[in-house]
C-alpha positions as CSV (number, residue, x, y, z in Angstrom):
1,M,-21.0,1.3,16.1
2,A,-24.7,1.8,16.5
3,G,-26.4,4.2,14.0
4,R,-24.1,3.5,11.1
5,R,-26.5,3.3,8.1
6,Y,-26.7,2.8,4.4
7,F,-29.6,3.3,2.1
8,I,-31.0,1.3,-0.8
9,A,-33.6,3.1,-2.9
10,G,-34.3,5.4,0.0
11,T,-34.8,2.6,2.5
12,P,-32.4,2.7,5.5
13,F,-30.5,-0.3,6.8
14,E,-28.4,-0.6,10.0
15,A,-25.0,-1.9,9.4
16,P,-24.0,-4.7,11.9
17,E,-21.1,-4.2,14.2
18,L,-17.8,-4.7,12.5
19,A,-14.9,-6.6,14.0
20,P,-11.5,-4.7,14.1
21,G,-9.3,-5.1,11.1
22,L,-8.4,-3.9,7.6
23,Y,-11.2,-4.6,5.0
24,I,-10.4,-4.6,1.3
25,V,-13.6,-3.7,-0.3
26,A,-14.4,-4.0,-4.0
27,T,-16.5,-1.2,-5.5
28,P,-18.4,-1.0,-8.8
29,I,-16.4,-0.6,-12.1
30,G,-19.2,1.5,-13.6
31,N,-22.7,0.5,-12.6
32,L,-23.3,1.5,-9.0
33,R,-25.9,-1.3,-8.6
34,D,-23.0,-3.8,-8.7
35,M,-22.1,-2.8,-5.1
36,T,-22.5,-5.8,-2.8
37,L,-24.6,-5.8,0.4
38,R,-21.6,-6.9,2.4
39,G,-19.5,-4.1,1.0
40,L,-22.1,-1.6,1.9
41,E,-22.2,-2.9,5.5
42,V,-18.5,-2.7,5.8
43,L,-18.3,0.9,4.4
44,A,-21.1,2.0,6.7
45,A,-19.7,0.4,9.8
46,A,-16.0,1.3,9.4
47,D,-14.4,4.0,11.4
48,V,-12.8,5.4,8.2
49,V,-12.7,4.6,4.5
50,Y,-9.3,5.1,2.8
51,C,-10.0,6.1,-0.8
52,E,-7.8,6.4,-3.9
53,D,-9.6,9.6,-4.6
54,T,-11.9,11.0,-2.0
55,R,-13.9,13.0,-4.5
56,E,-14.5,10.0,-6.7
57,S,-15.5,7.8,-3.8
58,L,-17.9,10.4,-2.5
59,K,-20.2,9.6,-5.5
60,L,-20.5,6.0,-4.4
61,L,-20.9,6.8,-0.7
62,E,-23.5,9.5,-1.2
63,H,-25.4,7.3,-3.6
64,Y,-25.9,4.8,-0.7
65,G,-26.2,7.5,2.0
66,I,-23.0,6.4,3.8
67,A,-21.5,9.1,6.0
68,T,-18.3,7.3,7.1
69,P,-15.3,9.7,7.2
70,R,-13.0,9.4,4.1
71,K,-9.2,9.8,3.9
72,A,-7.0,9.6,0.8
73,L,-4.6,6.8,0.2
74,H,-2.9,6.7,-3.2
75,E,0.3,5.9,-4.9
76,H,2.0,9.1,-3.8
77,N,1.3,8.8,0.0
78,E,0.5,5.2,0.8
79,R,4.0,4.3,2.0
80,A,4.0,7.3,4.3
81,L,0.6,6.3,5.8
82,V,1.4,2.7,6.5
83,E,2.7,3.1,10.0
84,T,-0.2,5.4,11.0
85,I,-2.8,3.0,9.7
86,L,-1.0,0.0,11.4
87,A,-1.0,1.9,14.7
88,D,-4.8,2.5,14.3
89,L,-5.4,-1.2,13.5
90,G,-3.3,-2.1,16.6
91,R,-5.7,-0.1,18.7
92,G,-8.7,-2.0,17.3
93,A,-9.8,0.3,14.5
94,R,-12.1,-0.8,11.7
95,I,-10.6,0.4,8.5
96,A,-12.0,0.0,4.9
97,L,-9.8,0.4,1.8
98,I,-11.3,1.0,-1.6
99,S,-10.0,2.2,-5.0
100,D,-11.8,4.4,-7.5
101,A,-13.3,1.3,-9.1
102,G,-13.1,-2.4,-8.8
103,T,-10.9,-4.5,-6.5
104,P,-8.1,-2.7,-4.7
105,L,-4.5,-3.8,-5.3
106,L,-5.2,-4.8,-8.9
107,S,-3.3,-2.0,-10.7
108,D,-4.4,0.1,-7.8
109,P,-2.9,1.2,-4.5
110,G,-2.9,-0.9,-1.3
111,F,-0.2,-3.6,-1.6
112,P,2.3,-2.0,0.8
113,L,-0.4,-1.6,3.4
114,V,-1.8,-5.1,3.1
115,R,1.7,-6.6,3.2
116,A,2.6,-4.6,6.3
117,A,-0.6,-5.5,8.0
118,R,0.0,-9.2,7.3
119,Q,3.6,-9.0,8.5
120,A,2.4,-7.4,11.7
121,G,-0.2,-10.1,12.3
122,L,-3.1,-7.8,12.0
123,P,-6.4,-9.0,10.5
124,V,-7.0,-8.4,6.8
125,V,-10.4,-9.3,5.4
126,A,-11.6,-9.3,1.8
127,A,-15.1,-8.0,0.8
128,P,-15.0,-9.2,-2.8
129,G,-17.0,-7.8,-5.7
130,A,-16.6,-6.2,-9.0
131,S,-13.4,-6.5,-11.0
132,A,-12.7,-5.4,-14.6
133,L,-10.2,-8.2,-15.0
134,L,-12.8,-10.9,-14.2
135,A,-15.7,-9.2,-16.0
136,A,-13.6,-9.0,-19.2
137,L,-12.6,-12.6,-19.0
138,A,-16.2,-13.7,-18.4
139,V,-17.4,-12.1,-21.7
140,A,-14.3,-12.5,-23.9
141,G,-15.0,-16.0,-25.1
142,L,-11.3,-17.0,-24.7
143,P,-10.0,-19.8,-22.5
144,T,-10.3,-19.0,-18.7
145,D,-8.8,-22.3,-17.3
146,A,-5.4,-20.6,-17.2
147,F,-4.7,-16.9,-17.5
148,S,-2.2,-14.3,-16.4
149,F,-2.8,-10.6,-15.6
150,H,-0.2,-8.0,-16.5
151,G,-1.9,-4.8,-15.6
152,F,-0.7,-1.7,-17.5
153,L,2.2,-2.2,-19.9
154,P,5.2,0.3,-19.7
155,A,4.3,3.6,-21.4
156,K,7.5,3.9,-23.4
157,D,7.9,1.9,-26.6
158,G,11.1,0.1,-25.8
159,P,10.2,-1.4,-22.4
160,R,6.7,-2.2,-23.7
161,D,7.9,-4.1,-26.7
162,T,10.5,-6.0,-24.6
163,T,7.7,-7.0,-22.2
164,L,5.5,-8.2,-25.0
165,R,8.3,-10.2,-26.7
166,G,8.8,-12.0,-23.4
167,L,5.1,-13.0,-23.3
168,A,4.9,-14.1,-27.0
169,G,5.3,-17.8,-26.2
170,V,3.0,-17.9,-23.1
171,R,0.2,-20.3,-23.8
172,E,-2.3,-19.1,-21.2
173,T,-4.7,-16.2,-21.9
174,L,-3.2,-12.8,-21.3
175,V,-5.0,-9.9,-19.7
176,F,-3.9,-6.2,-19.8
177,Y,-5.3,-2.8,-18.8
178,E,-4.8,0.1,-21.1
179,S,-5.7,3.8,-21.3
180,P,-7.9,4.9,-24.3
181,R,-5.2,7.2,-25.7
182,R,-2.7,4.4,-26.0
183,L,-5.1,1.6,-27.0
184,G,-4.5,1.6,-30.8
185,E,-0.7,1.8,-30.4
186,T,-0.6,-1.0,-27.9
187,L,-2.7,-3.3,-30.0
188,G,-0.4,-2.6,-32.9
189,A,2.6,-3.5,-30.7
190,M,0.9,-6.7,-29.6
191,A,0.2,-7.6,-33.3
192,T,3.9,-7.2,-34.0
193,A,5.1,-9.2,-30.9
194,F,2.4,-12.0,-30.9
195,G,1.5,-12.1,-34.6
196,G,-1.4,-10.2,-36.2
197,D,-3.6,-13.3,-36.5
198,R,-3.7,-13.9,-32.7
199,A,-7.3,-13.7,-31.4
200,A,-8.1,-11.0,-28.9
201,V,-10.9,-9.0,-27.3
202,V,-11.1,-5.3,-26.2
203,A,-13.6,-4.5,-23.5
204,L,-14.6,-0.9,-23.0
205,E,-16.9,0.8,-20.5
206,L,-17.8,-2.5,-18.8
207,T,-21.1,-2.5,-16.9
208,K,-21.8,1.0,-18.1
209,K,-24.6,2.2,-20.5
210,F,-22.3,2.2,-23.5
211,E,-20.4,-1.0,-22.8
212,R,-18.6,-2.3,-25.8
213,V,-16.8,-5.5,-26.5
214,A,-14.8,-5.8,-29.7
215,R,-13.6,-9.2,-30.9
216,G,-11.1,-10.1,-33.7
217,T,-7.5,-10.7,-34.5
218,L,-4.9,-8.3,-33.1
219,A,-4.3,-6.9,-36.6
220,E,-8.0,-6.2,-37.0
221,L,-8.4,-4.6,-33.6
222,A,-5.2,-2.5,-34.1
223,A,-6.7,-1.1,-37.3
224,Q,-10.1,-0.6,-35.7
225,F,-8.8,1.4,-32.8
226,A,-6.0,3.2,-34.7
227,V,-8.4,6.0,-35.6
228,G,-11.1,7.9,-33.7
229,D,-11.6,8.7,-30.1
230,T,-11.9,5.9,-27.6
231,K,-13.5,6.6,-24.2
232,G,-12.9,4.7,-20.9
233,E,-10.1,2.5,-19.8
234,A,-9.8,-0.7,-21.8
235,V,-9.3,-4.3,-20.8
236,I,-7.4,-6.3,-23.5
237,V,-7.7,-10.1,-23.5
238,V,-5.4,-12.0,-25.8
239,A,-5.4,-15.7,-26.6
240,G,-2.4,-17.6,-25.5
241,A,0.3,-18.8,-28.0
242,P,-0.8,-21.8,-30.0
243,D,0.7,-25.3,-29.4
244,I,3.2,-25.6,-32.2
245,V,5.8,-28.3,-32.5
246,A,8.9,-26.4,-33.5
247,D,11.0,-27.8,-36.4
248,A,14.4,-28.6,-34.8
249,D,16.5,-27.6,-37.8
250,E,14.6,-24.3,-38.0
251,W,15.0,-23.2,-34.4
252,Q,18.6,-24.4,-34.2
253,A,19.4,-22.3,-37.3
254,A,17.7,-19.4,-35.7
255,L,19.6,-19.9,-32.5
256,A,22.9,-19.9,-34.4
257,Q,21.9,-16.7,-36.1
258,A,20.9,-15.1,-32.8
259,M,24.2,-16.1,-31.2
260,D,26.1,-14.2,-33.9
261,T,24.6,-10.9,-32.6
262,Q,23.7,-11.4,-29.0
263,P,25.1,-12.8,-25.8
264,L,24.4,-16.5,-25.3
265,R,21.7,-16.0,-22.6
266,A,19.9,-13.4,-24.5
267,A,19.9,-15.5,-27.6
268,V,18.6,-18.5,-25.7
269,D,15.8,-16.4,-24.1
270,E,14.7,-15.1,-27.6
271,I,14.6,-18.5,-29.3
272,A,12.9,-20.2,-26.4
273,A,10.1,-17.6,-26.4
274,R,9.8,-17.4,-30.2
275,F,9.5,-21.2,-30.7
276,N,7.7,-22.1,-27.4
277,L,10.6,-24.3,-26.3
278,K,11.9,-25.2,-22.8
279,R,14.7,-22.9,-22.0
280,K,17.0,-25.7,-20.8
281,E,16.6,-27.5,-24.2
282,V,17.7,-24.3,-26.0
283,Y,20.4,-23.6,-23.5
284,D,22.0,-27.0,-23.9
285,A,21.9,-26.6,-27.7
286,A,23.5,-23.2,-27.4
287,L,26.3,-24.6,-25.3
288,A,26.9,-27.4,-27.8
289,L,27.0,-24.9,-30.6
290,K,29.4,-22.7,-28.7
291,A,31.7,-25.7,-28.2
292,E,31.7,-26.5,-31.9
293,R,32.7,-23.0,-32.7
């Protein structure tokens, strides 16, 4: 492993010897200076770096003077490569895995490989660093004590809207990724599903020169991003559902109405989500209503 180097501002550094294993290395989400020292050491000392896109990763490696061989691992070939990589790890290889930006596996390839390596009893090591998810949460000004990450929503309207309706009653902060071309449409769908007055934040171009963080209600943000060109993938952070004590007469009347047009279980799910109720409470009420009928 001797001679594996990386450079910072033209100054060379020797990477220490790396123990065998699979290293999950976070890379910058925009600003190349956000690369960690440990991440540089791993990339320089590894036998090979598996990249989501070898051309994109070359920019980072060249910036730091790292000459480690690169191979592609993406959503179209990762399952086919798992056995080959496991065999290399079994022989004591030192393998680094990176995505185009941020932490691998978060809406990026890598999960089948990490799962297989763990099941095979092979070492898997995290070299943490930049993450668009955490960066957006840190600057959003919304509660961070409890949150859930939902990645990219389905591209088609029907599945997307169904997913959002299922999240309408969730009280923890919600985090999503979205492409710039669908941003306005998605915000509009969120306003419909969650209510237009729900607080939210849209973070664009995080850590880059033209970083932009827009705050407002979902209705305001939907209108803001409905027109014009948006650049860079977005992180959408949405406040959780408010704590509301549902009026019993109101939700039971809504349940009766829902049961007129839907199967019992579907009606229960809808009312529980809409009124932030425990499903068992709604289910018991539905059974009682069904017996009365």
